[in-house]
C-alpha positions as CSV (number, residue, x, y, z in Angstrom):
1,X,0.0,0.0,0.1
2,X,1.2,3.6,-0.7
3,X,2.2,6.4,1.6
4,X,-0.7,8.9,1.1
5,X,0.3,12.6,0.9
6,X,-2.4,14.5,2.8
7,X,-1.4,18.1,2.1
8,X,2.1,17.6,3.3
9,X,1.3,15.1,6.1
10,X,1.6,11.4,5.4
11,X,-0.4,8.3,6.1
12,X,1.8,5.2,6.0
13,X,-0.4,2.3,4.9
14,X,2.2,-0.3,5.4
15,X,0.6,-0.7,8.7
16,X,-3.1,-0.2,9.8
17,X,-3.8,3.3,10.8
18,X,-6.1,4.6,13.6
19,X,-8.5,7.5,12.7
20,X,-9.6,9.3,15.8
21,X,-13.1,10.8,15.6
22,X,-13.6,14.4,16.5
23,X,-17.3,15.3,16.2
24,X,-17.9,19.1,16.4
25,X,-21.7,18.6,16.6
26,X,-24.5,18.8,19.2
27,X,-26.2,15.6,18.1
28,X,-23.8,12.8,17.0
29,X,-25.1,9.4,18.3
30,X,-22.1,8.7,20.6
31,X,-20.5,11.9,21.6
32,X,-23.0,14.6,20.4
33,X,-22.3,17.8,22.2
34,X,-19.2,16.6,24.1
35,X,-16.8,18.5,21.9
36,X,-19.1,21.1,20.4
37,X,-17.2,23.9,22.2
38,X,-14.1,24.9,20.3
39,X,-11.8,24.7,23.4
40,X,-13.0,21.4,24.3
41,X,-12.6,20.2,20.7
42,X,-9.0,21.3,20.7
43,X,-8.3,19.6,24.0
44,X,-9.8,16.4,22.8
45,X,-7.8,16.5,19.5
46,X,-4.5,16.6,21.4
47,X,-5.8,13.8,23.7
48,X,-6.5,11.6,20.6
49,X,-3.0,12.3,19.3
50,X,-1.4,11.3,22.6
51,X,-3.4,8.1,22.6
52,X,-2.1,7.1,19.2
53,X,-4.3,8.6,16.5
54,X,-2.6,8.5,13.1
55,X,-5.4,10.8,11.6
56,X,-8.1,13.0,13.0
57,X,-11.4,13.0,11.4
58,X,-13.3,16.3,12.0
59,X,-17.0,16.4,11.3
60,X,-19.6,19.1,11.8
61,X,-22.9,17.4,10.6
62,X,-24.1,14.2,12.2
63,X,-25.0,11.4,9.8
64,X,-26.7,9.1,12.4
65,X,-30.0,7.7,11.3
66,X,-32.7,10.4,11.5
67,X,-30.2,13.2,12.1
68,X,-31.2,16.8,11.1
69,X,-29.4,18.3,8.3
70,X,-27.4,21.5,8.9
71,X,-26.8,24.4,6.7
72,X,-23.6,24.8,4.7
73,X,-22.7,28.0,6.8
74,X,-23.4,26.3,10.1
75,X,-21.2,23.3,9.2
76,X,-18.4,25.7,8.1
77,X,-18.7,27.6,11.3
78,X,-18.3,24.4,13.3
79,X,-15.4,22.8,11.6
80,X,-13.2,25.5,10.0
81,X,-12.1,27.2,13.3
82,X,-11.2,23.9,14.9
83,X,-9.2,22.8,11.8
84,X,-7.4,26.2,11.7
85,X,-6.5,25.9,15.3
86,X,-5.1,22.4,15.3
87,X,-3.6,22.1,11.8
88,X,-0.3,23.8,12.6
89,X,0.0,22.2,16.1
90,X,-0.4,18.6,15.4
91,X,1.9,16.2,13.3
92,X,-0.9,14.0,11.9
93,X,-3.2,14.6,8.9
94,X,-6.7,16.0,9.4
95,X,-9.7,14.5,7.6
96,X,-12.8,16.6,6.9
97,X,-16.0,14.5,7.3
98,X,-18.4,16.2,4.9
99,X,-20.4,15.8,1.6
100,X,-20.6,19.5,0.8
101,X,-18.2,20.9,-1.8
102,X,-17.8,24.3,-0.2
103,X,-16.9,22.6,3.2
104,X,-14.3,20.5,1.5
105,X,-12.7,23.6,-0.1
106,X,-12.7,25.7,3.1
107,X,-11.6,22.8,5.3
108,X,-8.6,22.0,3.0
109,X,-7.8,25.7,2.9
110,X,-7.8,25.6,6.7
111,X,-5.4,22.7,6.9
112,X,-7.3,19.5,6.3
113,X,-5.6,17.0,4.0
114,X,-8.2,14.3,3.3
115,X,-11.9,14.3,2.4
116,X,-14.1,11.7,4.0
117,X,-17.4,11.7,2.2
118,X,-20.4,9.5,3.1
119,X,-21.9,10.3,-0.3
120,X,-18.9,9.1,-2.2
121,X,-18.6,12.5,-4.1
122,X,-22.1,12.4,-5.4
123,X,-23.2,15.6,-4.0
124,X,-23.4,18.8,-6.1
125,X,-20.0,20.0,-7.0
126,X,-18.2,17.4,-4.8
127,X,-16.5,15.6,-7.5
128,X,-15.0,18.8,-9.1
129,X,-14.0,20.1,-5.7
130,X,-12.1,16.9,-4.8
131,X,-10.4,16.8,-8.2
132,X,-9.3,20.5,-7.8
133,X,-8.1,20.1,-4.2
134,X,-5.8,17.1,-5.0
135,X,-6.0,15.5,-1.5
136,X,-6.9,11.9,-0.9
137,X,-10.6,11.0,-0.8
138,X,-12.5,8.3,1.1
139,X,-15.5,7.0,-0.8
140,X,-18.3,5.5,1.3
141,X,-21.2,3.2,0.4
142,X,-24.7,4.2,1.7
143,X,-28.0,2.9,0.7
144,X,-30.4,5.8,0.8
145,X,-29.9,9.0,2.8
146,X,-28.8,9.5,6.4
147,X,-32.3,10.6,7.5
148,X,-34.0,7.6,6.1
149,X,-31.4,5.0,5.5
150,X,-32.4,2.6,8.2
151,X,-36.1,2.4,7.5
152,X,-36.0,-0.6,5.2
153,X,-32.5,-1.5,3.8
154,X,-32.6,-4.3,1.3
155,X,-30.0,-6.2,-0.7
156,X,-30.1,-9.3,-2.9
157,X,-26.3,-9.7,-2.0
158,X,-25.0,-7.0,0.3
159,X,-21.3,-7.8,-0.3
160,X,-21.5,-7.9,-4.1
161,X,-23.7,-4.7,-4.3
162,X,-21.3,-2.8,-1.9
163,X,-18.3,-3.9,-4.0
164,X,-20.0,-3.0,-7.3
165,X,-21.0,0.5,-6.0
166,X,-17.5,1.3,-4.7
167,X,-16.0,0.1,-8.0
168,X,-18.4,2.4,-9.9
169,X,-17.4,5.3,-7.8
170,X,-13.7,4.6,-8.3
171,X,-14.3,4.6,-12.1
172,X,-16.2,7.8,-11.8
173,X,-13.4,9.5,-9.9
174,X,-10.8,8.3,-12.5
175,X,-12.9,9.7,-15.2
176,X,-13.1,12.9,-13.5
177,X,-9.3,13.1,-13.2
178,X,-8.8,12.0,-9.6
179,X,-5.8,9.8,-9.4
180,X,-6.3,6.2,-8.2
181,X,-3.6,6.5,-5.6
182,X,-5.6,9.1,-3.9
183,X,-8.7,7.0,-3.2
184,X,-9.7,5.1,-0.1
185,X,-12.8,2.9,0.2
186,X,-15.3,2.6,3.1
187,X,-18.1,-0.2,2.9
188,X,-20.3,2.0,5.2
189,X,-21.1,-0.1,8.2
190,X,-24.5,1.0,9.6
191,X,-25.4,3.2,6.6
192,X,-28.5,1.6,5.1
193,X,-27.8,-1.8,6.4
194,X,-29.4,-4.3,8.9
195,X,-27.5,-6.1,11.6
196,X,-27.2,-9.1,9.3
197,X,-26.0,-7.0,6.5
198,X,-23.3,-5.5,8.6
199,X,-22.1,-8.9,10.0
200,X,-22.0,-10.4,6.5
201,X,-20.1,-7.4,5.1
202,X,-17.5,-7.6,7.9
203,X,-17.2,-11.4,7.5
204,X,-16.5,-10.9,3.8
205,X,-14.5,-7.6,4.0
206,X,-11.6,-9.2,2.0
207,X,-13.9,-8.9,-1.1
208,X,-13.8,-5.1,-0.6
209,X,-10.0,-5.1,0.0
210,X,-9.7,-7.1,-3.3
211,X,-10.4,-3.8,-5.1
212,X,-6.7,-3.1,-4.2
213,X,-7.3,0.2,-2.6
214,X,-7.0,1.2,1.1
215,X,-10.1,0.2,3.0
216,X,-11.4,2.2,6.0
217,X,-13.7,0.6,8.6
218,X,-15.8,2.5,11.0
219,X,-17.9,0.4,13.4
220,X,-16.9,2.2,16.7
221,X,-19.9,2.2,19.2
222,X,-22.5,1.5,16.4
223,X,-25.8,-0.2,16.8
224,X,-24.5,-3.4,15.1
225,X,-22.5,-4.0,18.3
226,X,-25.5,-3.3,20.5
227,X,-27.6,-5.6,18.3
228,X,-25.3,-8.5,19.1
229,X,-24.5,-7.7,22.7
230,X,-28.1,-7.8,24.1
231,X,-28.8,-4.2,23.3
232,X,-25.7,-2.8,25.0
233,X,-25.9,1.0,25.3
234,X,-23.4,3.2,23.4
235,X,-21.1,3.5,26.3
236,X,-20.8,-0.3,26.8
237,X,-19.8,-1.2,23.2
238,X,-16.0,-0.8,23.5
239,X,-15.1,-4.5,23.6
240,X,-17.4,-5.4,20.8
241,X,-15.9,-2.6,18.7
242,X,-12.3,-3.9,19.4
243,X,-13.3,-7.3,18.3
244,X,-14.6,-5.8,15.0
245,X,-11.4,-3.8,14.6
246,X,-9.2,-6.9,14.9
247,X,-11.5,-8.8,12.4
248,X,-11.2,-5.9,10.0
249,X,-7.5,-5.8,10.1
250,X,-7.2,-9.5,9.7
251,X,-9.2,-9.2,6.6
252,X,-7.1,-6.4,5.2
253,X,-8.5,-3.1,6.4
254,X,-6.0,-0.3,6.4
255,X,-7.7,2.3,8.5
256,X,-9.8,1.9,11.6
257,X,-12.0,4.9,12.4
258,X,-12.8,5.1,16.3
259,X,-13.9,7.1,19.2
260,X,-11.7,4.9,21.5
261,X,-8.2,5.5,20.2
262,X,-5.9,4.0,22.8
263,X,-7.5,0.6,23.1
264,X,-8.1,0.4,19.4
265,X,-4.4,1.3,18.6
266,X,-3.3,-1.4,21.0
267,X,-5.5,-4.2,19.6
268,X,-4.7,-3.5,15.9
269,X,-1.0,-3.3,16.7
270,X,-1.3,-6.7,18.2
271,X,-3.4,-8.0,15.3
272,X,-1.0,-6.7,12.8
273,X,1.9,-8.3,14.5
274,X,0.2,-11.7,14.0
275,X,-1.0,-10.9,10.4
276,X,2.4,-9.7,9.3
277,X,4.0,-13.1,10.0
278,X,2.0,-14.8,7.3
């Protein structure tokens, strides 16, 4: 796997990377409101780095099921000051979690070096913005829209359909002039998928990795863990999330997105030590 250049800061995909989540939102499903204040967001960013985060993923709009959409200006007001404040102070790349072209542009100008788009650059102007910005892009699969995606997700073959969608988005990016080495794939756990869909997708994650691009997996604290562990509440899903992280790394994932950086960094380091002996 390549070393990704994220606006002058690198991601070394020779080993699995930990992406720490920094939600600057009042309503994210797990930590909504915890880091909505700018100073608290900055404090948490440095904490994530100290715990071993290789990347920070900053988001200003919740994409949990049923979440309320926010305006372009409100999202900018949430994320840009935080990115500006931390970009010069931290050694790791900053990812901007957005599907809005204007937020992509302003965030990269502020110091972000990676675009993480749950809409896989299908939003208005997103493809052109990503092509012009020349930073890596993560393309995620989602069936439906965040507000309605969990109402009745249906697949004939969830693995085949997710792989086909991601391949189609890769081809669209290449046609638009985005270099293949700048692309990352995310199968979108919890985005328009039932518990069984999520479990099947994780079980067969190597089929996504077979597309020969870095694969990002984000299952931290998600409802699929609660669904298996007797409806465990969000704050009791750590160990289930760690198990998923190990399984993902064993199947070839290159980036694990998590709220719980230190334990995740430890388990994937251990998992990689075993996997690398093959």
